[in-house]
C-alpha positions in Angstrom: -102.0 294.3 55.9 -105.1 292.9 57.7 -107.2 290.8 55.4 -110.8 292.2 54.9 -112.3 288.8 55.7 -111.3 288.9 59.3 -111.4 292.6 59.9 -115.1 292.0 60.5 -114.6 288.9 62.5 -111.9 290.2 64.9 -111.8 294.0 65.3 -109.2 293.7 68.1 -106.8 292.2 65.6 -107.4 295.1 63.3 -106.7 297.5 66.1 -103.5 295.6 67.1 -102.2 295.7 63.6 -102.8 299.5 63.4 -100.9 299.9 66.6 -98.0 297.9 65.1 -98.0 300.2 62.1 -98.0 303.3 64.3 -95.0 302.0 66.3 -93.1 300.7 63.3 -89.9 302.7 64.2 -89.7 301.2 67.8 -91.5 297.9 67.8 -90.1 294.5 66.8 -93.2 292.5 65.7 -93.3 288.9 64.5 -96.0 286.2 63.9 -95.7 283.3 66.3 -98.3 281.1 64.5 -101.1 281.1 62.0 -104.4 279.7 63.2 -106.9 278.3 60.7 -110.6 278.8 61.2 -113.3 276.5 59.8 -113.5 277.5 56.1 -109.8 278.1 55.8 -109.4 281.7 57.0 -106.0 282.2 58.8 -105.5 284.5 61.7 -102.0 285.4 63.0 -100.8 285.3 66.6 -98.7 288.5 66.9 -95.9 289.0 69.3 -94.5 292.5 69.7 -91.2 293.3 71.5 -89.8 296.7 72.5 -87.2 298.0 74.8 -83.7 296.7 75.4 -82.2 294.2 73.0 -79.9 292.8 75.7 -81.2 289.2 76.3 -79.9 289.4 79.9 -82.0 292.4 80.7 -85.1 292.0 83.0 -88.1 290.9 81.0 -91.9 291.5 81.3 -94.5 289.7 79.3 -98.1 291.0 78.7 -100.6 288.4 77.4 -104.4 288.4 76.7 -107.0 286.7 74.7 -106.2 283.1 75.8 -109.9 282.6 76.3 -111.8 283.8 73.2 -114.8 285.0 75.1 -112.8 287.3 77.3 -112.1 290.0 74.8 -111.5 292.7 77.5 -108.2 290.9 78.4 -106.9 291.4 74.9 -108.2 295.0 74.8 -106.4 295.9 78.1 -103.1 294.6 76.7 -103.6 296.4 73.3 -104.5 299.6 75.1 -101.2 299.4 77.1 -99.2 298.8 74.0 -100.9 301.7 72.3 -100.2 304.0 75.3 -96.5 303.1 75.1 -96.3 303.7 71.4 -97.8 307.2 71.8 -95.6 308.0 74.8 -92.5 307.1 72.9 -93.0 310.2 70.7 -92.4 312.5 73.7 -91.6 310.7 77.0 -87.9 310.7 77.7 -88.4 308.9 81.0 -90.0 306.0 79.1 -87.1 305.8 76.7 -84.8 305.6 79.8 -86.9 302.8 81.2 -86.9 300.9 78.0 -83.1 301.0 77.8 -83.0 298.7 80.8 -86.0 296.3 80.4 -87.4 294.1 77.6 -91.2 294.1 77.0 -93.1 291.5 75.1 -96.8 291.8 74.2 -98.9 288.9 72.9 -102.4 290.5 73.1 -104.4 287.8 71.3 -103.1 284.3 72.0 -106.3 282.6 70.8 -107.5 284.6 67.8 -109.5 281.6 66.5 -111.5 281.4 69.6 -112.0 285.1 69.8 -113.2 285.2 66.2 -115.6 282.3 66.8 -116.8 283.7 70.1 -115.8 280.7 72.1 -113.7 280.2 75.3 -111.8 277.4 73.6 -109.7 277.5 70.4 -111.1 276.3 67.1 -110.4 272.7 68.1 -112.6 273.1 71.2 -109.6 273.0 73.6 -109.3 275.3 76.6 -105.8 276.6 76.3 -105.6 277.1 80.1 -106.3 273.4 80.7 -104.0 272.1 78.0 -100.4 272.2 79.4 -98.9 268.9 80.6 -99.4 269.6 84.3 -102.0 267.6 86.3 -103.4 268.7 89.6 -102.2 266.7 92.6 -105.6 266.9 94.3 -109.2 266.6 93.1 -110.3 269.5 90.9 -113.9 271.0 90.6 -116.0 269.0 88.2 -115.6 270.3 84.6 -114.1 273.6 85.7 -110.8 272.1 86.7 -110.4 270.5 83.3 -112.0 267.5 81.6 -111.2 265.0 78.8 -114.7 263.8 78.1 -115.6 265.9 75.1 -114.7 269.1 73.3 -118.4 269.9 73.3 -118.2 270.6 77.0 -116.3 273.6 78.4 -112.8 273.4 80.0 -111.7 270.5 77.6 -108.1 269.7 78.1 -107.6 268.0 74.8 -106.8 264.4 74.0 -104.7 262.6 76.6 -101.0 262.1 75.6 -101.2 264.5 72.7 -99.0 267.6 72.1 -100.2 270.9 73.3 -102.3 273.0 71.0 -100.5 275.1 68.4 -101.3 278.3 70.3 -99.8 277.0 73.5 -96.7 275.6 71.7 -96.1 279.0 70.2 -96.7 280.8 73.5 -94.3 278.5 75.4 -91.6 278.7 72.8 -91.9 282.5 72.8 -91.7 282.8 76.6 -88.9 280.3 77.0 -86.8 282.1 74.3 -87.4 285.4 76.2 -86.4 283.8 79.5 -83.4 281.9 78.2 -80.6 284.3 79.4 -82.3 286.7 81.9 -82.2 286.3 85.6 -85.5 288.1 86.4 -88.8 288.2 84.7 -92.5 289.0 85.2 -95.6 288.1 83.2 -99.2 289.1 83.5 -102.0 287.2 81.6 -105.2 289.2 81.4 -108.6 287.4 81.9 -112.1 288.2 83.1 -115.1 286.5 84.5 -114.3 285.4 88.1 -116.2 287.1 90.9 -116.9 290.8 91.6 -113.3 291.7 92.6 -110.3 292.1 90.4 -107.8 289.5 91.4 -104.1 288.9 90.8 -103.3 285.2 91.0 -99.9 283.6 91.2 -98.9 279.9 91.0 -99.8 277.3 91.7 -103.1 276.2 90.1 -102.2 272.5 90.1 -101.4 272.1 93.8 -101.8 273.9 97.1 -98.1 274.0 98.1 -96.4 277.4 97.9 -94.3 278.3 94.9 -90.5 278.3 95.2 -90.2 282.1 94.9 -92.8 283.0 97.5 -90.4 285.4 99.2 -89.9 287.3 96.0 -93.7 287.4 95.4 -94.2 288.8 98.9 -91.8 291.7 98.3 -93.3 292.4 94.9 -96.7 292.6 96.6 -95.3 294.8 99.4 -93.8 297.4 97.0 -97.0 297.4 94.9 -99.1 298.1 97.9 -96.7 300.8 99.1 -96.9 302.6 95.7 -100.7 302.0 95.2 -102.3 302.4 98.6 -105.8 302.5 97.3 -105.6 299.6 94.9 -108.6 297.2 94.6 -106.9 293.9 93.8 -107.1 290.7 95.8 -103.6 289.2 95.5 -103.5 285.5 96.2 -102.4 282.1 95.0 -104.9 280.6 92.5 -105.1 277.5 94.6 -107.0 279.4 97.3 -110.0 279.5 94.8 -109.7 276.2 93.0 -107.3 273.7 91.5 -107.0 273.0 87.8 -105.3 270.7 85.4 -103.1 272.0 82.6 -102.3 275.6 83.7 -99.9 276.9 81.2 -98.3 279.4 83.6 -97.7 276.6 86.2 -96.0 274.7 83.3 -93.8 277.6 82.3 -92.9 278.5 85.9 -91.9 274.8 86.6 -89.7 275.0 83.5 -88.1 278.2 84.7 -87.0 276.4 87.9 -84.6 274.3 85.8 -82.6 277.5 85.0 -80.5 278.1 88.1 -80.6 281.6 89.5 -83.6 282.7 87.5 -86.6 284.4 89.2 -89.8 284.2 87.1 -93.0 285.5 88.6 -96.1 284.8 86.4 -99.3 286.6 87.4 -102.9 286.2 86.2 -105.1 289.3 86.2 -108.6 288.0 86.7 -111.0 291.0 86.1 -114.2 290.6 88.1 -117.0 290.6 85.5 -119.8 290.0 88.1 -119.6 293.7 89.0 -120.4 294.7 85.4 -123.3 292.3 85.5 -124.6 293.7 88.8 -124.6 297.2 87.3 -126.1 296.0 84.0 -128.1 292.7 84.6 -129.1 292.5 81.0 -125.5 291.4 80.3 -126.5 288.0 81.7 -128.5 287.3 78.5 -125.3 287.7 76.3 -122.4 285.3 76.3 -120.2 288.2 75.5 -121.7 290.3 78.3 -120.9 287.7 81.0 -117.2 288.3 80.5 -117.0 291.8 79.1 -118.3 295.3 79.9 -120.9 296.1 77.2 -121.4 299.8 78.0 -118.8 302.0 76.5 -117.9 304.2 79.5 -117.4 301.0 81.6 -115.1 299.5 79.0 -113.1 302.7 78.9 -112.9 302.7 82.7 -111.6 299.1 82.7 -109.0 300.0 80.0 -107.8 302.9 82.2 -107.8 301.3 85.6 -105.3 298.6 85.0 -102.7 300.8 83.3 -101.0 301.6 86.6 -100.5 297.9 87.3 -99.1 297.2 83.9 -96.7 300.2 84.2 -95.7 299.2 87.7 -94.6 295.7 86.4 -92.2 297.3 83.9 -90.7 299.6 86.5 -90.4 296.8 89.1 -88.6 294.6 86.6 -86.3 297.4 85.6 -85.4 298.1 89.2 -85.4 294.5 90.5 -81.9 294.7 91.9 -83.2 297.4 94.4 -86.0 295.2 95.9 -85.2 291.5 95.3 -84.6 290.0 98.8 -81.1 288.9 99.8 -80.6 285.2 100.5 -80.5 286.0 104.3 -84.0 287.6 104.1 -85.8 284.9 102.1 -86.7 282.6 105.0 -88.3 285.4 107.0 -90.2 286.6 104.0 -91.3 283.1 103.1 -92.8 282.6 106.6 -94.6 286.0 106.3 -96.1 285.0 103.0 -97.2 281.7 104.4 -99.1 283.6 107.2 -100.6 285.9 104.6 -101.8 283.4 102.0 -101.7 279.9 103.4 
């Protein structure tokens, strides 16, 4: 049961725990870590699984709340989980889908930062600059990661130290899920970059293309075919900027050590500048820079990404129908290079 002391601090966590209670008959929840706030209050990092229990089945991971200021990312993931729990009561096609795919939700990776209203975790470390992967070319000052001080944003953490507790828990959870499957997708929900919603894929630490660029090209093609009027800009993160310590680069590089596995991690970067343009007063609020403050806009954001999140589950379940044959990969790779590089 959610402790009253942090019900007030973190309403998203209260909402998530209510969803877990609602779906008790179908969900497989566990706590990955306990995060301690200044003063001693502890907040759980929840992971919730549903769908197939076959560890070889295709897998999709949904993540949010890595940056504590970007609450809308956690809210999008929680809304998707809630939708699935409600649909399980009547949707036979959803039950059929879940027979063939495993889903994992970690909606609030950084509950400490979210409760404190900071981008970083309670130790002042930016979890998306904390993995042991260094950029191969110069990164933007501060934004690309820095080790000068936890008082400055984008702090990577001390050099030669282990990853933060939240990232260790996240990586263990993802690697366990990936251990036996041959195909997997992940989407990590953020906000705050530009006036367009963007879907980024690796790499963030170098400009060279990822190994599975051909597979990413086909995934993009079938998404566009099914969603002709989508508004996403799909691109490698390196087109915008390079950064140290990207946790999805780190997990993707680890997946390359498992022969035959295709793991495609995506980052949904919701464009908060559009919300500010429509409501300039949001500039005077740290929360407003990264989140829609007007209720109807928040509800619209929660709705508009559901088709993407549903698509990922269906694409994973049907991956054998669209993954390219070895003979096609070179042609698709060249097409992707023309599109993105």
